[in-house]
matplotlib code that plots the C-alpha trace (Angstrom):
import matplotlib.pyplot as plt

x = [213.5, 216.6, 217.4, 221.1, 221.0, 219.0, 221.5, 224.2, 222.1, 221.5, 225.3, 225.9, 223.4, 225.1, 228.5, 227.6, 223.9, 222.5, 225.8, 226.9, 223.6, 223.8, 227.4, 226.3, 223.4, 225.8, 228.4, 225.9, 223.5, 220.7, 218.6, 217.5, 214.0, 215.1, 217.3, 214.2, 212.5, 215.3, 216.4, 219.7, 221.4, 225.1, 226.2, 224.3, 225.5, 229.1, 228.6, 227.3, 230.1, 232.7, 230.9, 230.8, 234.6, 234.8, 232.0, 233.8, 237.1, 235.4, 232.9, 234.5, 234.2, 237.3, 238.5, 236.7, 240.1, 241.0, 237.5, 237.5, 240.9, 239.7, 236.6, 236.3, 236.3, 233.9, 231.5, 231.8, 231.1, 228.0, 226.7, 227.2, 225.4, 222.5, 222.3, 222.3, 219.5, 217.5, 217.9, 217.2, 213.9, 213.0, 213.7, 211.7, 208.7, 209.1, 209.0, 206.2, 204.0, 204.9, 201.3, 200.2, 202.3, 203.6, 201.3, 201.1, 204.1, 203.2, 202.8, 206.1, 208.0, 206.6, 207.6, 211.1, 212.0, 210.7, 212.5, 215.9, 215.6, 215.3, 218.0, 220.6, 219.5, 219.4, 217.2, 216.1, 215.5, 214.0, 213.2, 213.7, 212.6, 213.5, 210.8, 209.8, 212.7, 215.3, 216.0, 215.4, 214.6, 211.4, 211.0, 208.4, 208.7, 210.8, 210.6, 212.0, 212.6, 212.4, 208.8, 207.8, 206.5, 206.3, 206.5, 207.0, 207.2, 210.6, 212.6, 216.3, 217.3, 220.3, 221.6, 221.9, 223.9, 225.9, 228.7, 226.3, 224.2, 227.4, 228.8, 225.8, 225.5, 229.0, 228.8, 227.4, 227.0, 227.9, 229.0, 229.8, 231.0, 231.3, 228.9, 230.0, 233.5, 232.9, 233.3, 230.0, 227.8, 229.5, 227.2, 224.4, 226.2, 224.8, 221.3, 220.3, 222.6, 223.3, 219.7, 218.6, 221.6, 222.7, 226.4, 226.6, 224.9, 224.6, 223.0, 222.4, 221.2, 218.2, 218.6, 215.8, 216.6, 220.0, 218.5, 219.0, 215.5, 216.1, 218.0, 217.6, 219.0, 220.0, 220.8, 222.4, 221.7, 224.4, 228.2, 229.7, 229.2, 231.4, 229.2, 230.0, 230.3, 227.2, 225.2, 226.2, 225.2, 221.8, 221.2, 222.3, 220.0, 217.0, 217.7, 217.7, 214.4, 212.9, 214.2, 212.7, 209.4, 209.5, 210.4, 207.7, 205.1, 206.6, 207.2, 210.1]
y = [21.5, 23.6, 23.8, 23.7, 26.2, 28.5, 28.2, 29.4, 32.5, 33.1, 33.0, 35.4, 37.8, 37.7, 38.3, 41.1, 41.7, 42.4, 42.8, 39.4, 37.8, 39.4, 38.2, 34.7, 34.7, 36.0, 33.3, 30.4, 31.8, 30.7, 33.4, 33.0, 32.4, 29.5, 28.2, 27.9, 25.6, 23.6, 20.2, 20.0, 18.0, 17.3, 19.2, 22.3, 22.1, 21.8, 24.8, 26.9, 25.7, 26.8, 30.1, 30.7, 30.4, 33.6, 35.3, 34.6, 36.0, 39.1, 39.8, 38.1, 40.1, 41.6, 40.2, 41.8, 42.9, 45.1, 46.6, 47.4, 49.2, 51.4, 53.5, 55.0, 51.5, 50.2, 53.1, 52.7, 49.0, 49.6, 52.1, 49.7, 46.9, 49.3, 50.2, 46.5, 45.7, 48.6, 47.6, 44.0, 45.0, 47.1, 44.2, 41.9, 44.2, 44.5, 40.8, 40.3, 42.6, 41.2, 40.0, 43.6, 44.4, 41.2, 41.6, 45.3, 47.0, 50.6, 49.6, 47.6, 50.5, 52.9, 50.5, 49.8, 53.5, 54.5, 51.5, 52.4, 56.0, 54.9, 52.2, 54.1, 57.6, 59.2, 62.0, 60.6, 57.0, 56.1, 53.2, 53.7, 51.2, 51.1, 52.1, 49.7, 50.4, 50.9, 54.4, 55.9, 55.0, 56.3, 57.0, 54.7, 56.1, 58.7, 59.1, 62.3, 61.8, 65.4, 65.9, 62.2, 62.6, 60.2, 61.4, 59.7, 60.2, 61.8, 60.4, 60.2, 59.5, 57.2, 59.3, 62.3, 60.4, 57.8, 57.3, 56.7, 54.1, 52.3, 52.3, 51.2, 48.0, 46.9, 47.7, 45.7, 49.0, 52.4, 54.3, 57.9, 59.7, 62.9, 62.5, 65.7, 64.3, 60.5, 59.4, 57.4, 60.2, 63.5, 64.0, 64.6, 67.5, 70.5, 69.4, 67.3, 67.2, 70.9, 72.1, 69.5, 69.9, 66.2, 65.5, 61.7, 58.9, 55.1, 53.3, 49.6, 48.0, 45.7, 42.6, 40.1, 36.9, 38.3, 41.6, 45.0, 46.4, 49.4, 51.1, 51.5, 55.0, 56.7, 60.4, 62.2, 65.9, 67.9, 67.5, 64.6, 61.3, 58.2, 55.2, 52.3, 48.7, 47.9, 50.6, 49.2, 45.7, 46.8, 48.6, 45.5, 43.3, 45.5, 45.6, 41.8, 41.8, 44.1, 41.8, 38.7, 40.5, 41.5, 38.0, 36.5, 38.8, 38.5, 42.2, 43.7]
z = [-218.7, -219.1, -215.4, -215.8, -218.7, -216.5, -213.7, -216.1, -216.8, -213.1, -212.5, -215.4, -213.9, -210.5, -212.1, -214.5, -214.8, -218.2, -220.0, -218.8, -219.8, -223.2, -223.7, -222.7, -225.2, -228.0, -227.3, -227.0, -229.6, -227.2, -225.4, -221.7, -222.9, -225.1, -222.3, -220.1, -222.5, -224.0, -222.6, -220.7, -223.5, -222.8, -225.8, -224.8, -221.2, -222.4, -224.7, -221.8, -219.5, -222.0, -222.5, -218.8, -218.6, -220.7, -218.7, -215.4, -216.8, -218.1, -215.4, -212.4, -209.2, -207.7, -204.3, -201.3, -199.8, -202.9, -202.9, -199.2, -199.5, -202.4, -201.5, -205.0, -206.6, -204.1, -204.7, -208.5, -208.1, -206.0, -208.5, -211.4, -209.5, -208.8, -212.5, -213.4, -211.0, -212.3, -215.9, -215.1, -213.4, -216.4, -218.8, -216.6, -216.8, -220.5, -221.1, -218.6, -220.6, -224.0, -224.6, -224.8, -227.8, -229.4, -232.3, -232.4, -234.0, -232.9, -229.3, -229.4, -230.9, -228.3, -225.5, -226.8, -227.3, -223.9, -222.3, -223.8, -222.9, -219.3, -219.4, -221.3, -220.0, -223.4, -224.6, -228.0, -229.1, -232.4, -234.7, -238.5, -241.2, -244.9, -247.4, -250.1, -252.5, -249.8, -251.0, -247.5, -243.9, -242.3, -238.6, -237.2, -233.7, -232.0, -228.2, -226.6, -222.9, -221.7, -222.8, -223.0, -226.5, -229.4, -233.0, -236.4, -240.1, -240.7, -243.6, -244.4, -248.0, -248.6, -251.4, -249.1, -246.5, -248.5, -245.9, -243.1, -245.0, -246.1, -242.6, -240.7, -242.8, -241.7, -238.0, -235.1, -233.3, -234.7, -231.6, -232.5, -229.3, -231.3, -234.1, -235.8, -236.6, -236.7, -240.4, -240.3, -238.9, -239.8, -242.8, -240.4, -238.6, -240.4, -241.5, -238.6, -235.5, -234.9, -235.2, -232.6, -230.3, -230.8, -230.3, -229.8, -231.6, -231.0, -233.9, -234.4, -237.6, -237.5, -239.5, -240.5, -242.4, -243.6, -244.8, -243.1, -242.6, -240.4, -237.6, -233.9, -233.0, -229.8, -229.8, -226.9, -226.5, -224.6, -224.4, -226.4, -224.6, -224.5, -225.0, -222.7, -223.7, -221.6, -223.4, -226.7, -225.6, -224.4, -227.7, -229.6, -227.5, -228.2, -231.9, -231.9, -230.0, -232.7, -235.4, -233.7, -233.5, -237.2, -238.3, -236.1, -237.7, -241.1, -241.1, -243.1]

ax = plt.figure().add_subplot(projection="3d")
ax.plot(x, y, z, "-o")
ax.set_aspect("equal")
plt.show()
């Protein structure tokens, strides 16, 4: 079942690794897991074939001749391919171990924050969920990479950061390369970012059944960082995995 659909996913992986697979799932609205169990119905195969046209255009490999004549481009391409392989292996491990945490929110949150800190190479990754009256978000897990520690319990009130809470609801990904001046995150500068040495933020809203229930947050410590499209796609992917888990467990 789903052999043709799986072949499309394999081709996307060969072309562009995780970003290409994520793009394929977004366009078709069918994950790789669903593709492995669905039947190869003509309408699905046609849908994937059309989606792959876009994937090939966006992630198609450059001709070997042009790469061989440009050592810098060749080196950059090799590094990107190595990163894609590493991240794909990390994701494979994550899904292979799903039975360990599929029904345990705390374990899942620990695993997701640790995974993203490795994949995106960021110091702080956290998961925040709304409280009962949606007046604030509460940190369910924060992983700091440098000391490999998990903490929880911090709270951010919506009334204290109105621009952020208004912005995050309207963004697929809120990528603030310089969080101190970005309109959506600048409110955090004095009370939160400067004391912790955070200069860049990448936040993704978590949506369950049409309702925003929380935020997946990535915070870079050090010089301001330009988030890449691949990093935004990974963050978006993991936010959707969290949403799927919460919906499966009727948790919101």
